[in-house]
N, CA, C and O atoms as a Tripos MOL2 file, in Angstrom:
@<TRIPOS>MOLECULE
protein
  172   171    43     0     0
PROTEIN
NO_CHARGES

@<TRIPOS>ATOM
      1 N           8.9570    7.1640   -4.8070 N.3       1 MET1
      2 CA          8.0400    7.8050   -3.8700 C.3       1 MET1
      3 C           6.6740    7.8540   -4.0860 C.2       1 MET1
      4 O           6.4050    8.5690   -5.0520 O.2       1 MET1
      5 N           5.7180    7.3610   -3.5480 N.am      2 PHE2
      6 CA          4.3090    7.3570   -3.8900 C.3       2 PHE2
      7 C           3.5410    8.3940   -2.9440 C.2       2 PHE2
      8 O           3.6210    8.4140   -1.7160 O.2       2 PHE2
      9 N           2.8580    9.1640   -3.6660 N.am      3 GLU3
     10 CA          1.7710   10.1100   -3.1600 C.3       3 GLU3
     11 C           0.4050    9.6720   -3.6070 C.2       3 GLU3
     12 O           0.2060    9.5590   -4.8170 O.2       3 GLU3
     13 N          -0.5380    9.4190   -2.7630 N.am      4 GLY4
     14 CA         -1.8630    8.9540   -2.8950 C.3       4 GLY4
     15 C          -2.5540    8.3000   -1.8830 C.2       4 GLY4
     16 O          -1.9760    8.0930   -0.8160 O.2       4 GLY4
     17 N          -3.9460    7.8670   -2.0880 N.am      5 ILE5
     18 CA         -4.4390    7.0200   -1.2920 C.3       5 ILE5
     19 C          -4.0520    5.5600   -1.4710 C.2       5 ILE5
     20 O          -4.1960    5.2100   -2.6420 O.2       5 ILE5
     21 N          -3.5960    4.5840   -0.6490 N.am      6 PRO6
     22 CA         -3.2490    3.2290   -0.5430 C.3       6 PRO6
     23 C          -4.2920    2.3250   -0.8250 C.2       6 PRO6
     24 O          -4.1180    1.1240   -1.0330 O.2       6 PRO6
     25 N          -5.3970    2.9190   -0.8300 N.am      7 THR7
     26 CA         -6.8530    1.9230   -0.9790 C.3       7 THR7
     27 C          -7.6640    2.1580   -2.2200 C.2       7 THR7
     28 O          -8.6670    1.5270   -2.5530 O.2       7 THR7
     29 N          -7.0720    3.1890   -2.8830 N.am      8 TYR8
     30 CA         -7.8460    3.8190   -4.2720 C.3       8 TYR8
     31 C          -7.1620    3.3400   -5.5390 C.2       8 TYR8
     32 O          -5.9920    3.6760   -5.7210 O.2       8 TYR8
     33 N          -7.7730    2.6040   -6.4070 N.am      9 PRO9
     34 CA         -8.9940    2.4150   -6.7070 C.3       9 PRO9
     35 C          -9.7320    1.1040   -5.8510 C.2       9 PRO9
     36 O         -10.9190    0.8850   -5.6070 O.2       9 PRO9
     37 N          -8.4470    0.3170   -5.5030 N.am     10 ASP10
     38 CA         -8.8390   -0.8510   -4.6510 C.3      10 ASP10
     39 C          -7.6150   -1.1020   -3.5550 C.2      10 ASP10
     40 O          -6.5920   -0.4330   -3.6990 O.2      10 ASP10
     41 N          -7.6980   -1.9950   -2.5300 N.am     11 ALA11
     42 CA         -6.6820   -2.1260   -1.4070 C.3      11 ALA11
     43 C          -5.7130   -2.5570   -1.8010 C.2      11 ALA11
     44 O          -4.7430   -2.4100   -1.0580 O.2      11 ALA11
     45 N          -5.4780   -3.3210   -3.1940 N.am     12 SER12
     46 CA         -3.9030   -3.6060   -3.5110 C.3      12 SER12
     47 C          -3.2670   -2.9160   -4.1220 C.2      12 SER12
     48 O          -2.2210   -3.3650   -4.5890 O.2      12 SER12
     49 N          -3.6880   -1.3780   -4.3940 N.am     13 ARG13
     50 CA         -2.9740   -0.2300   -5.2790 C.3      13 ARG13
     51 C          -1.4880   -0.2000   -4.4550 C.2      13 ARG13
     52 O          -0.5100   -0.0850   -5.1930 O.2      13 ARG13
     53 N          -1.3010   -0.2660   -3.4150 N.am     14 PHE14
     54 CA          0.2030   -0.1690   -2.8260 C.3      14 PHE14
     55 C           1.1850   -1.3090   -3.6050 C.2      14 PHE14
     56 O           2.2240   -1.1100   -4.2350 O.2      14 PHE14
     57 N           0.5500   -2.4380   -3.3580 N.am     15 TRP15
     58 CA          1.3980   -3.9300   -3.8530 C.3      15 TRP15
     59 C           1.4260   -3.8770   -5.4630 C.2      15 TRP15
     60 O           2.2930   -4.4930   -6.0840 O.2      15 TRP15
     61 N           0.4480   -3.1200   -6.1020 N.am     16 GLN16
     62 CA          0.9300   -2.9740   -7.4400 C.3      16 GLN16
     63 C           2.0010   -2.0540   -7.8820 C.2      16 GLN16
     64 O           2.8770   -2.3050   -8.7090 O.2      16 GLN16
     65 N           1.7920   -0.8080   -7.1330 N.am     17 VAL17
     66 CA          3.0510   -0.0680   -7.4330 C.3      17 VAL17
     67 C           4.5010   -0.5540   -6.9560 C.2      17 VAL17
     68 O           5.5200   -0.3690   -7.6210 O.2      17 VAL17
     69 N           4.4550   -1.2390   -5.6390 N.am     18 ILE18
     70 CA          5.6550   -2.1380   -5.3370 C.3      18 ILE18
     71 C           6.0620   -3.0810   -6.4790 C.2      18 ILE18
     72 O           7.1340   -2.8880   -7.0520 O.2      18 ILE18
     73 N           5.3930   -3.9210   -6.7730 N.am     19 ASP19
     74 CA          5.7430   -4.8960   -7.8900 C.3      19 ASP19
     75 C           6.0580   -4.2180   -9.1710 C.2      19 ASP19
     76 O           6.9820   -4.6580   -9.8560 O.2      19 ASP19
     77 N           5.3030   -3.0790   -9.5960 N.am     20 LYS20
     78 CA          5.8810   -2.3840  -10.7980 C.3      20 LYS20
     79 C           7.1400   -1.9460  -10.9180 C.2      20 LYS20
     80 O           7.8400   -2.1170  -11.9160 O.2      20 LYS20
     81 N           7.5300   -1.2570   -9.7120 N.am     21 HIS21
     82 CA          8.8600   -0.6440   -9.4690 C.3      21 HIS21
     83 C           9.7160   -1.4340   -8.8910 C.2      21 HIS21
     84 O          10.7230   -0.8260   -8.5290 O.2      21 HIS21
     85 N           9.7180   -2.7660   -8.6140 N.am     22 GLN22
     86 CA         10.4500   -3.4990   -8.1670 C.3      22 GLN22
     87 C          11.1670   -3.1470   -6.9440 C.2      22 GLN22
     88 O          12.3840   -3.2780   -6.8140 O.2      22 GLN22
     89 N          10.1350   -2.5610   -5.7860 N.am     23 VAL23
     90 CA         10.9130   -1.9730   -4.6970 C.3      23 VAL23
     91 C          11.4350   -2.7420   -3.7250 C.2      23 VAL23
     92 O          10.8540   -3.7780   -3.4010 O.2      23 VAL23
     93 N          12.3870   -2.4220   -3.2320 N.am     24 ASN24
     94 CA         13.4400   -3.1420   -2.0060 C.3      24 ASN24
     95 C          12.8290   -2.8820   -0.9450 C.2      24 ASN24
     96 O          12.2170   -3.8040   -0.4070 O.2      24 ASN24
     97 N          12.8220   -1.7970   -0.4510 N.am     25 SER25
     98 CA         12.6130   -1.1920    0.9380 C.3      25 SER25
     99 C          11.4020   -0.6250    0.7720 C.2      25 SER25
    100 O          11.2650   -0.0910   -0.3280 O.2      25 SER25
    101 N          10.2290   -0.5470    1.6960 N.am     26 PHE26
    102 CA          9.2620    0.0310    1.7550 C.3      26 PHE26
    103 C           8.7860    0.5690    3.0190 C.2      26 PHE26
    104 O           8.6070   -0.2090    3.9560 O.2      26 PHE26
    105 N           8.5700    1.7540    3.1450 N.am     27 TYR27
    106 CA          8.4340    2.4240    4.3520 C.3      27 TYR27
    107 C           6.9660    3.2410    4.3170 C.2      27 TYR27
    108 O           6.6500    3.8530    3.2960 O.2      27 TYR27
    109 N           6.1460    3.2160    5.4180 N.am     28 THR28
    110 CA          4.9320    3.7670    5.1350 C.3      28 THR28
    111 C           4.4020    4.3210    6.6000 C.2      28 THR28
    112 O           5.1490    4.2080    7.5720 O.2      28 THR28
    113 N           3.2110    4.8700    6.7220 N.am     29 ALA29
    114 CA          2.7210    5.5770    8.1360 C.3      29 ALA29
    115 C           1.8330    4.2320    8.7200 C.2      29 ALA29
    116 O           1.4740    3.2610    8.0540 O.2      29 ALA29
    117 N           1.6640    4.4090    9.7450 N.am     30 PRO30
    118 CA          1.0400    3.3920   10.3830 C.3      30 PRO30
    119 C          -0.4380    3.6530   10.1760 C.2      30 PRO30
    120 O          -1.2200    2.7380   10.4350 O.2      30 PRO30
    121 N          -0.8800    4.7770    9.7480 N.am     31 THR31
    122 CA         -2.4460    4.9670    9.2640 C.3      31 THR31
    123 C          -2.3150    4.2980    8.0150 C.2      31 THR31
    124 O          -3.3310    3.6400    7.7870 O.2      31 THR31
    125 N          -1.5200    4.2170    7.1820 N.am     32 ALA32
    126 CA         -1.5930    3.3540    5.8870 C.3      32 ALA32
    127 C          -1.9140    1.9900    6.2040 C.2      32 ALA32
    128 O          -2.8330    1.3640    5.6770 O.2      32 ALA32
    129 N          -1.0350    1.4920    7.1870 N.am     33 ILE33
    130 CA         -1.1280    0.0030    7.4520 C.3      33 ILE33
    131 C          -2.3860   -0.3620    8.0440 C.2      33 ILE33
    132 O          -2.9120   -1.4380    7.7620 O.2      33 ILE33
    133 N          -2.9710    0.5540    8.9430 N.am     34 ARG34
    134 CA         -4.3620    0.2330    9.4890 C.3      34 ARG34
    135 C          -5.2980    0.2120    8.4390 C.2      34 ARG34
    136 O          -6.1910   -0.6330    8.4930 O.2      34 ARG34
    137 N          -5.2410    1.1190    7.3460 N.am     35 ALA35
    138 CA         -6.0800    1.2260    5.9920 C.3      35 ALA35
    139 C          -6.1920    0.0090    5.4380 C.2      35 ALA35
    140 O          -7.2430   -0.5510    5.1270 O.2      35 ALA35
    141 N          -4.8550   -0.4820    5.2910 N.am     36 LEU36
    142 CA         -4.9570   -1.8770    4.2930 C.3      36 LEU36
    143 C          -5.5960   -2.9420    5.3060 C.2      36 LEU36
    144 O          -6.3940   -3.7280    4.7960 O.2      36 LEU36
    145 N          -5.3780   -3.0480    6.4950 N.am     37 MET37
    146 CA         -5.9840   -4.0050    7.4670 C.3      37 MET37
    147 C          -7.3060   -3.7980    7.6610 C.2      37 MET37
    148 O          -7.9100   -4.7740    8.1050 O.2      37 MET37
    149 N          -7.9870   -2.7350    7.4440 N.am     38 GLY38
    150 CA         -9.5290   -2.5060    7.5710 C.3      38 GLY38
    151 C          -9.8630   -2.9390    6.1470 C.2      38 GLY38
    152 O         -11.0610   -3.1740    5.9850 O.2      38 GLY38
    153 N          -9.1790   -3.0800    5.2090 N.am     39 ALA39
    154 CA         -9.9510   -3.3230    3.8670 C.3      39 ALA39
    155 C          -9.5830   -4.8900    3.6730 C.2      39 ALA39
    156 O          -9.5330   -5.3950    2.5520 O.2      39 ALA39
    157 N          -9.3500   -5.5520    4.7640 N.am     40 GLY40
    158 CA         -9.1370   -6.8600    4.8670 C.3      40 GLY40
    159 C          -7.8350   -7.6300    4.1160 C.2      40 GLY40
    160 O          -7.7940   -8.7930    3.7150 O.2      40 GLY40
    161 N          -6.9070   -6.7130    4.0670 N.am     41 MET41
    162 CA         -5.4440   -7.3590    3.6030 C.3      41 MET41
    163 C          -4.9020   -7.8610    4.5880 C.2      41 MET41
    164 O          -5.1580   -7.4090    5.7050 O.2      41 MET41
    165 N          -3.9860   -8.9590    4.4140 N.am     42 ASP42
    166 CA         -3.2840   -9.6930    5.4550 C.3      42 ASP42
    167 C          -1.9670   -9.6290    5.2060 C.2      42 ASP42
    168 O          -1.3550  -10.1960    4.3010 O.2      42 ASP42
    169 N          -1.3680   -8.5980    6.4190 N.am     43 LEU43
    170 CA         -0.1110   -8.1620    6.4670 C.3      43 LEU43
    171 C           0.7590   -9.0320    6.9450 C.2      43 LEU43
    172 O           1.9490   -8.7310    7.0340 O.2      43 LEU43
@<TRIPOS>BOND
     1     1     2 1
     2     2     3 1
     3     3     4 2
     4     3     5 am
     5     5     6 1
     6     6     7 1
     7     7     8 2
     8     7     9 am
     9     9    10 1
    10    10    11 1
    11    11    12 2
    12    11    13 am
    13    13    14 1
    14    14    15 1
    15    15    16 2
    16    15    17 am
    17    17    18 1
    18    18    19 1
    19    19    20 2
    20    19    21 am
    21    21    22 1
    22    22    23 1
    23    23    24 2
    24    23    25 am
    25    25    26 1
    26    26    27 1
    27    27    28 2
    28    27    29 am
    29    29    30 1
    30    30    31 1
    31    31    32 2
    32    31    33 am
    33    33    34 1
    34    34    35 1
    35    35    36 2
    36    35    37 am
    37    37    38 1
    38    38    39 1
    39    39    40 2
    40    39    41 am
    41    41    42 1
    42    42    43 1
    43    43    44 2
    44    43    45 am
    45    45    46 1
    46    46    47 1
    47    47    48 2
    48    47    49 am
    49    49    50 1
    50    50    51 1
    51    51    52 2
    52    51    53 am
    53    53    54 1
    54    54    55 1
    55    55    56 2
    56    55    57 am
    57    57    58 1
    58    58    59 1
    59    59    60 2
    60    59    61 am
    61    61    62 1
    62    62    63 1
    63    63    64 2
    64    63    65 am
    65    65    66 1
    66    66    67 1
    67    67    68 2
    68    67    69 am
    69    69    70 1
    70    70    71 1
    71    71    72 2
    72    71    73 am
    73    73    74 1
    74    74    75 1
    75    75    76 2
    76    75    77 am
    77    77    78 1
    78    78    79 1
    79    79    80 2
    80    79    81 am
    81    81    82 1
    82    82    83 1
    83    83    84 2
    84    83    85 am
    85    85    86 1
    86    86    87 1
    87    87    88 2
    88    87    89 am
    89    89    90 1
    90    90    91 1
    91    91    92 2
    92    91    93 am
    93    93    94 1
    94    94    95 1
    95    95    96 2
    96    95    97 am
    97    97    98 1
    98    98    99 1
    99    99   100 2
   100    99   101 am
   101   101   102 1
   102   102   103 1
   103   103   104 2
   104   103   105 am
   105   105   106 1
   106   106   107 1
   107   107   108 2
   108   107   109 am
   109   109   110 1
   110   110   111 1
   111   111   112 2
   112   111   113 am
   113   113   114 1
   114   114   115 1
   115   115   116 2
   116   115   117 am
   117   117   118 1
   118   118   119 1
   119   119   120 2
   120   119   121 am
   121   121   122 1
   122   122   123 1
   123   123   124 2
   124   123   125 am
   125   125   126 1
   126   126   127 1
   127   127   128 2
   128   127   129 am
   129   129   130 1
   130   130   131 1
   131   131   132 2
   132   131   133 am
   133   133   134 1
   134   134   135 1
   135   135   136 2
   136   135   137 am
   137   137   138 1
   138   138   139 1
   139   139   140 2
   140   139   141 am
   141   141   142 1
   142   142   143 1
   143   143   144 2
   144   143   145 am
   145   145   146 1
   146   146   147 1
   147   147   148 2
   148   147   149 am
   149   149   150 1
   150   150   151 1
   151   151   152 2
   152   151   153 am
   153   153   154 1
   154   154   155 1
   155   155   156 2
   156   155   157 am
   157   157   158 1
   158   158   159 1
   159   159   160 2
   160   159   161 am
   161   161   162 1
   162   162   163 1
   163   163   164 2
   164   163   165 am
   165   165   166 1
   166   166   167 1
   167   167   168 2
   168   167   169 am
   169   169   170 1
   170   170   171 1
   171   171   172 2
@<TRIPOS>SUBSTRUCTURE
     1 MET1         2 RESIDUE 1 A MET
     2 PHE2         6 RESIDUE 1 A PHE
     3 GLU3        10 RESIDUE 1 A GLU
     4 GLY4        14 RESIDUE 1 A GLY
     5 ILE5        18 RESIDUE 1 A ILE
     6 PRO6        22 RESIDUE 1 A PRO
     7 THR7        26 RESIDUE 1 A THR
     8 TYR8        30 RESIDUE 1 A TYR
     9 PRO9        34 RESIDUE 1 A PRO
    10 ASP10       38 RESIDUE 1 A ASP
    11 ALA11       42 RESIDUE 1 A ALA
    12 SER12       46 RESIDUE 1 A SER
    13 ARG13       50 RESIDUE 1 A ARG
    14 PHE14       54 RESIDUE 1 A PHE
    15 TRP15       58 RESIDUE 1 A TRP
    16 GLN16       62 RESIDUE 1 A GLN
    17 VAL17       66 RESIDUE 1 A VAL
    18 ILE18       70 RESIDUE 1 A ILE
    19 ASP19       74 RESIDUE 1 A ASP
    20 LYS20       78 RESIDUE 1 A LYS
    21 HIS21       82 RESIDUE 1 A HIS
    22 GLN22       86 RESIDUE 1 A GLN
    23 VAL23       90 RESIDUE 1 A VAL
    24 ASN24       94 RESIDUE 1 A ASN
    25 SER25       98 RESIDUE 1 A SER
    26 PHE26      102 RESIDUE 1 A PHE
    27 TYR27      106 RESIDUE 1 A TYR
    28 THR28      110 RESIDUE 1 A THR
    29 ALA29      114 RESIDUE 1 A ALA
    30 PRO30      118 RESIDUE 1 A PRO
    31 THR31      122 RESIDUE 1 A THR
    32 ALA32      126 RESIDUE 1 A ALA
    33 ILE33      130 RESIDUE 1 A ILE
    34 ARG34      134 RESIDUE 1 A ARG
    35 ALA35      138 RESIDUE 1 A ALA
    36 LEU36      142 RESIDUE 1 A LEU
    37 MET37      146 RESIDUE 1 A MET
    38 GLY38      150 RESIDUE 1 A GLY
    39 ALA39      154 RESIDUE 1 A ALA
    40 GLY40      158 RESIDUE 1 A GLY
    41 MET41      162 RESIDUE 1 A MET
    42 ASP42      166 RESIDUE 1 A ASP
    43 LEU43      170 RESIDUE 1 A LEU
């Protein structure tokens, strides 16, 4: 479980956590996806 701002300190934070913990399934709110897309992430 991750609690925090997905774009702090930068927009790659979610992906760093996913990679570090070798996540197989990733669920998030549409708001987080929009925030990442707004930061220029190609989803």
